[in-house]
N, C-alpha and C positions, 0 to 999 in steps of 0.2 A: 668661810663665815660671811663674807659680803653678800653672796647669793642668798643665804638663809635669812640674813637681816632684811634684805629687800623683800623676800617672800613674806616674811612675818609682818613687815610694814604694810604690804598690800592687803594682807588679811585683816589687819586692825583698822585700816583707813575707813572702810565703809562703816564700822561701828562708831568710830570717832565722829564721822560726818553725821550719822544718825543722831548721836548724842547732842551734837551741836545744833542740829536742825530742831530736835525736840525742845531744846532750851528756848529757842525763839519761835516755836511753832505758832502758825496763825490759822492755817486751815488746809484742807486737801479736797480733791474731787477726782472723779473718774468719768470718762465718756468713751462711747464708741465713735470712731471716726472712719469714714470710708475712703478708699483709695482705689486706684486702678493699677493693676500690674501690667505694664506696657508689653512685656515679653509674651503674654498670653492673651492680652486684650480682655482680661477678666476683672471684675470688681471684687473687693475684699473689704472686710472690716478689721480694724486694729484697735487696741485699747490704749488710750493716752491717759496718763495720770499726772496730777500736778500736786506738788507740795509747796506751800507758801510759808516762808519764815520771815522774821524781821531781818532787815539787812540794808543794802545800799543800792538797790535797783538792778541787781545781777539777774540775768535771764539765761538759762542754759537748757540744753536738750541732750538726753542720753538715751541709749538703747540700740538704735540702728548701727549698721556698719559705718555709714556716713550720712550726714545731714546737709542738704543743700542750703545755699545762702538765702534763697527765697523763703525756705521754711524757718530759718533762724529769724529772718526779718519779720515774719508773721508772728512768731512767738513773742517778739519784743513789742510789736504793735498791740498784740492781745493784752499784754500786761499793762501797757499804758492806757488803752481804751477802757479796760475793766476798772482800773483804779479811778480814772477820771469820772466814769459813770457813777461811781459810789462816793465821789468827793474826796478821794484819797490821793496821796502822792506816791506814785509807784516806786520812787527812790528810797522809800522807807521799808521796802520789802525785797526779798529775793524769790525768784520764781524758778522752780526746778521741774521741767517737763520730762516725763519718761514715756518713751513710745515702745510698746512691747512688740517690737519687730526686729529681733536681733540679727537677722541675716539679710536685711534689706538696705538698699540705698534710697533714703527718703529725700524727696525734693518737691518743690512746688508750694504754692501759697494756699492750697485749698483747705488746709486744716486750721486756717486763721480764725474762723468763726468758732470752731470747736474749742480751740485754745482760749478764746475770749470767754466763752461760757464757763470753762473750767476756772478761769481767774475770778469771774463774778461769783461763782459758787463758793470757791475757797475763801474769798475775802468777806462775803456776806453771810456765810454759813447757811445758805439755802441749798438744800440737796437737789441734785439733778435726777430726773427720772432715768431708769436704766433700760427703757424700751424704745429708744429713738436714736437717730444719728443725724448729723448735720454736715453740709459742706458749703464752702463759700469763702471768698477772700474778705479779710477784715480791713476796712479803711479807717484812717485815723479819726474820722468824724463819726465812726460807729456804724456807717452804712455797710452793706454787704455786697461785694462785687461778684459778677458771674465767673464761673469756672467750668472747665471741660470735664468730660467723662461722667456726666450726671446719669446717663442711661445705665451705665455699668454699675454705678454706685447704688442706684435705685434697685437694681437686681440683687446686689449684694445685701442690701438692707432687708429685702424680702427673704433671701435664702438664709439669713442669720436670725430670723424671727423678730425683727424690729416691728414696732407698731406703726411708726411713721418716720419720715425723713424730711428735714428742712432743706430747702434749696434757695438760691438767690432769686428774688423777683426779677423777671426779665421782660415785662411788658405783656399786656393782655393777649395780643395777637402776633407775637414775635415767633420766629422759627424755634428758638430755644424753649419757649413755653409750649409749643407744639410737641417738641421732643419730651418735655416733662409729662405732658398729658398722655402722649403715646406709651411711654414707659410705665406710667401709673396704671393705665388701663390694662396694658399687656401683662404686667406682673401682679396686678391687683394690690397695689401699694398705696398707702396714704402719702401724698406728696404735698408739703406746705410751702408755698413760696413766701419768703420773708424779705422785708426791706432793710431792717436794721437789727442790731444785736439786742436792743431792748425788747423788741417784739419777740425775738427768738428765745430770750430768757423766760418770757411768760409761758411759752409752749414747753420749754425744757424743764421748768420747775412744776408744771401742771397747773399753773395759775389760770391758764386758758385751756379748756378742754379741746381735744381733737376728735373729730368724727367725720366719717365719709372720706371719699377721695377728693380732697380739697382743691387740687389744682383744676382749673377750668380753661377750656379753649373753645372759642365760638367762631366758626367761619361763615356764619349766615350773614348775608348782605342786608336782608330785610328791606328790599326795594318795594315801593308802592307802584307796581306796574300798571294797575288799573286806573291810576290817576294821571297818566301821561298820554299825550295824543299820539296818533299814528304818525310814523316817520313819513314825511312826503316832500323832502327838499328836492328841488329840481337840480339837474346837473347837466354838463355838456361834455361830449367826447367820451366814448366807452361807458355809457350809463346803464348797460345791461347788468343788473345786479344778481343775476342768476347764480354766478360763481360764488358770490359772497353769501347768498342764501344757502347754497349747498355746503359751503365751508362751515356755517353756523350749525347746520344739521349734522354734518360729519363729526365736528368737534363735540357736539352734545352726545352723539351716539357712543364714541369711545370713552367719553367721560362717564356716562351712565353705566357702561360695562365695568369700568374700574370701581365705581361706587358699589356695584353689585358684589364685586370681590371683597370689598371692605365689609359689607353686610354679613359675609360669611363668618366673620369673627364676632361672636355675640358681644364680647367685651367692648367692641367699638361701635355698638349700636347708636349711642348718642351722636357721635361725630358723623355716622353714616346718614342719620336723619338730617343733620345740618347740611351736609353736602347735597342731599336729595332736594332739599328746599331751594338751594342755589340753582340746581339743575332745572327745576321747575321754573324759576324766574328767568333763566336763560331761554327756555322754550317760549315763555310768554313774550320776552323781548323780541325774539325772532318773528313771532306772529304779528307783532306791531311794526315790523320792518327795520328794527335796530339790529341788523345782522352782525356787524362787527362787534357791537357791545355784547350781544348774545354769545358770540364765539369767545370774547374776552372773559366773561363770567365763567363759561364752561372750562376754559383753558386753565384758570386759577384753581377751579374745582378739581380738575384732573391732577394737577401737581400735588395738592394736598391728599387726594385719595390714593395716589401712587405711594406716598409715604406710608400710609396705614396699611396699604396692600403688601408692603415689604417691611414688616416691623422688627425683624430680627435677623438681619443679614450679617454674615461674618465678613471679615476684611477681603477674603478671597472671593466670596460670592458677590460682594459689592463691586470688585474689580471686573468680574465677568459681566455684570449688568452694564457697567460703563462701556466695555468692549462691544457689547451687543448694540448699544445705542450708537456708538461711533460708526459701526459697520453700516447701520441703517441710514444714518445721516449722510454718509459719504457715497452711498450707492445710487442716489437719485441724480438724474440729468434732466435739466429744464428743457422744455420743448422749444422749437424754433420760434423766434420773435416774428410777429406779423403786426400790422397796423391795428388789427382788431383784438390782439391778445397781449400786447406789450405791457400794459398796465398790470395785468394779473400776473404774468410771468415774472416780472421784475419784483413784485411784492412776494411772490413765492420764493424767488431766489434770496430775497432779503431774509426770510425766515429760515431758509436752509442755512444761510450764512451764519446767522445767530446760533443755530443749533450746532453747527460744526465748531464755531469759535468756543462755545461753552463746553462742549464735550472734550475738545482737545485740551483746553485748560484744565479740566478735571483730571484727565488722564496724566498729564505732565506733573500734576501736584499731588496725585492720589496718595503715594507713599508717605508724604509728609503731612497730609491733612486727615487721613483715615487712620489715626493712631489709636482710636477707641471707637466704641459704637456710636457716640455722638458724631464723630467725624464721618463714619460711614453713612449715617442718616442725612447729614448735610450734603454729602456728595449725591445721594440718591435723589434728594429734593432737586438739586440743580440738574441732574441727569434727566429727571422727569420733565423739566422745563425744556431741555434741549430736544428730547424725544417728541414732545408735543409740538414744538416749532417745526420739526422735520416732518411730522405727520400732517401738519397743516400745509406745508409746502408741497408734499406729495399730492394732496387733495386738490390744491390750486393747479398744479401741473396737469392733473387728469382732466380738470374742467376746462383748461385753456389750451390743450393740445390741438393744433390745427388738423383739420381732416379735409379730404377732397383736394381741389385745386386751391392754392393760396400763393400769395406773394410774400416771400421771406424778406425781412428787413434787418438792418444792423443799426447800431447807434454810432453816429459820427464821432471820430476822435476829437472833434472840435469841443466836445463836452468836457474834456479833461480839465481845461482851465477853469471852467465853471465849478466843477466838482472840487478841485483843489482849493479854490477860493471859499467855497461853502464850508469845507471841512476846517480850514484855517480860521474862519470867522467863528464857527461853532466852538472850537477849542479855546478861543480867546475869551469866551464868556466866563464871568466870575463864578458861575455855577457849574462849570464843566467838571470840576473836581468831584462833585457829588453825583455825576451821571454814571449809570452802570457801565462798566468798562466794555461790555459786549458791543455796545453801539460804537464806541471809539475804535476798538480793535477791528470791528467789522468794517467800518468806513475806511480805515487805512488799508485793510487787506484787499478790499474791492478796488481801491485806487491802484494798489500795487499790481493787481491782476489785470488791470486795464478795463474793468467793468465800471466805467465812469458813471453810468446811469445808476447803478447800485450804490456807488459811493455817494452820489448826490442825495439819493433818497435816505440813506443811512444818516447823513449829516443832519437831516431834518429831525430825526429822533434825538439827537444830542442836544439840540436847543429846545426841544419840546418835552423833555422829561419832567415828571412831576417833582423830582428832587430839587428843582430850581424855582420854587414858588416865591414870587416877590412878597416881601413882608410889609411894604409901605403902601399897598393898594387896598382901599376899602372894598367892602362887599358890593356896594353899588358900582364902584369903578370896575371891579372884576366882571360884573354882570354886563355892563355896557361894552367893555373891551371884548368880551366873549361874543356878544351879538354882532359886533363889527367884524370880527374874524370869521364868523360863520358865513357872512355874505361873500367872503373871498375864498371859500373852500368848496368850489363847485366843479372843478375840472377833473372829471373822472369819477367813477363809482367809489373808489377807495377814499378819495378826499371827501366826498359827499357823505360817506358813512361816518367818517370822523366828525364832520359837522353835525350829523344826526346824534352822535354820541354826546357831543357838547350840549345839544338841546335837551337830550335826556337828562343830563346832570343838572341843567338849569331848571328844568321842570321839577325834578326830584328835590332840589334844594328848598322849594317852597312847601314840600309835603313832610319834611322831617324836622327834627329838633334843631334848635338854634346852633347847638355845638356841631351837629353833622352838616348843617347848611353851609358853613364856611368851607368844610372839606369838599362837599359836592360842587360848590362853585369853583373851587381851585381845580378839581378834576375836569370840570367843563371847560375852563379857560385853556388848559393845556391840551385838551382834545381839539378844541377849535384852533389853537395855535398849530398843532400838528397837521390838522386838515388844511389850513391855509398854506403851510410849507409844502405839504405833499402836492397840493393843487398847483402851486407855482412850479415845482420841480417836474411834475408830470407834464405840464405844458412845455417846459423847456426841453424835456426829453423828446416829446412828440414832434417838436420842431426840428429835431436833429436825427430823425429816423431816415435812413437812406436805403433804397431798394437794393437788394442783393442781385447782381447781374446773373441772368439765367439765359443760356444759349437756346434759341428757338429755331425750328426748321423754317427755311425760307419758302415763301409762296411761289417764287419764280421756278421755271423748269430747269432742273439741275443739268449741267453739262455732264457727259460721260467721262468719268475719271480715266486716265490713261491706263490704269491697271485692270480695267473692266473690259472684257472682250464683247464684240458686237453679237447680237442675238443669233445670226446665221451661223457664225463660227461655233457658238455654244451648241447648236443642234447637231452639227457635224461631229463635234467631239463626243457628244452623248451617244450617237450612232456607232462610232468607232468603238467606244467602251463596251457597248452591247455586243458587238461582233466578236471582240476580243474575249469577252466573258463566255460567249457560246463556244468559241474554239477551245478555250481552256476546259470547259465542261466535257466536250467531245474527247479531248485527250485523256482526261481523267477516266472516262468510261472505258476507252480503248485499253488504257493501262490495266484497269481492274480486270477486264475480260481476258487479256493475255496472261495475267497472273493466275487466273483460275485454270486456264488451259494448261499452263506449265505445271501446276500442282497436280492436275489429273494425270498427265503423262508420267510424272514421277511416281505416283501411286501405283500405276499399272506395272511399271518396271519392278517395283519392290515386291508385288504380289507374285510376279513370274519367278523371281529369285527364290522366294520361299517355297514355291511348287517344286523347283528343281532340288 
């Protein structure tokens, strides 16, 4: 009887709960919410329902096999935020969320915005549209935080017939927005970036109409190349800029090839046009002598185009791409250093080092970072950066490889203390924590490998990265500081090119809006700072180049070694060898003749026996 009573109680309980809920019923709502199934790396949509009754602030979730704590926290935040937006006290209500996913383990905070919209709808009695979905973390101030797996969620929204999907605003030119744009164009789906839940509620209730593919992404630099002067700074020591001109041309060529591949996707036509505009600007910069700036613009263009060239890679194919880049980056060997190529070779090594550091880090973390298509795309973006660095290194090596007779040099080990001190000083900077780790890891790796020149040059990038922009310097002060640094950036073609880049940004700052002007001046300052650092380091390295010892033949008449016989004896030995050879030949002929006679006599005897 006990078992039957329990069974009856379980059967009656839902009816009692429903009756109690109906007695204090406030409102309900339903929404489509996207999720990513990690086991298959696929997006899906599920239905979440909310019933709100009068109560004491209880929030619960039913439906799945299990619900993670982060999802529970999101449901509680949703109830609090929605009540607050409507001027209500959430403690006067109970919120019961039901997720129609009976066989799943649900976790993560990405349904927070969806749950907030449900609460707003149920409490305000404003119906939600049934043709959209939304993803994003809900913060207690009503803003919406970024979340992963958006690419797969956009695909799921399209495959389930949704008209649009709302996603967290991530900045106009961020990598996340680039992924939004890529997925939006690839799947032909309306994607609406939103800042807060109030904005989301307007779209969700139809108060603000949705049209077109609303997410935008613009990679155009919009430089005014015609308004800047020809680059003509003078430099000292290794001022032949042919290698840098060839690097700019090479980078532009492989970038244009990648843009051509993007153009093959008609859905990516707008971004291909943006990329082509940048490539044209890179070409114009090279024509005016700003070779490094040209290569830099084309370099960034390539990374973006590579992303759109590979818009739908699986996790395994992404892994294969990373392996291919790793093999390429590790397969190159720099040419021998000479006094005429050391600057180029070291800068090529620097880029190969960055490429190897980047791709090795990606490979070691791939399984934990490529858990969805967003993760794959982020890895592809970084792999493209590594690949471009290594392609640049290969081009520099080919242009600086010595030919004919040359004097090989090494860098003295005395540079070790200089490099150690430079790295230590760079890492003690208050801005070092915001510097890309590739510079820091690269500098330490070069030091450990005994390549002190490379370590010294890499330390210059640590202290000259744009992430460490001083905030207490006026535009006029930045301009004057940049001009001063340019004057000390002339030792070697590379340092001079950075100084030219600084001049480019300074000139460009006067041709753009006030808002962009400050950014241009900051870029110019750090280009000049890097040029000054590279100039000093290059001069330091040049002073520590040591000639590699090479054994040369002596001009004096060499004495005859004891193991070499005099010429007369050599002639006698040769004559004896000839005589021996003739005797051996005579013996061979005699042997063959005797063998033939013996065979003939044997044949006659056999014929005589047959006759008898």
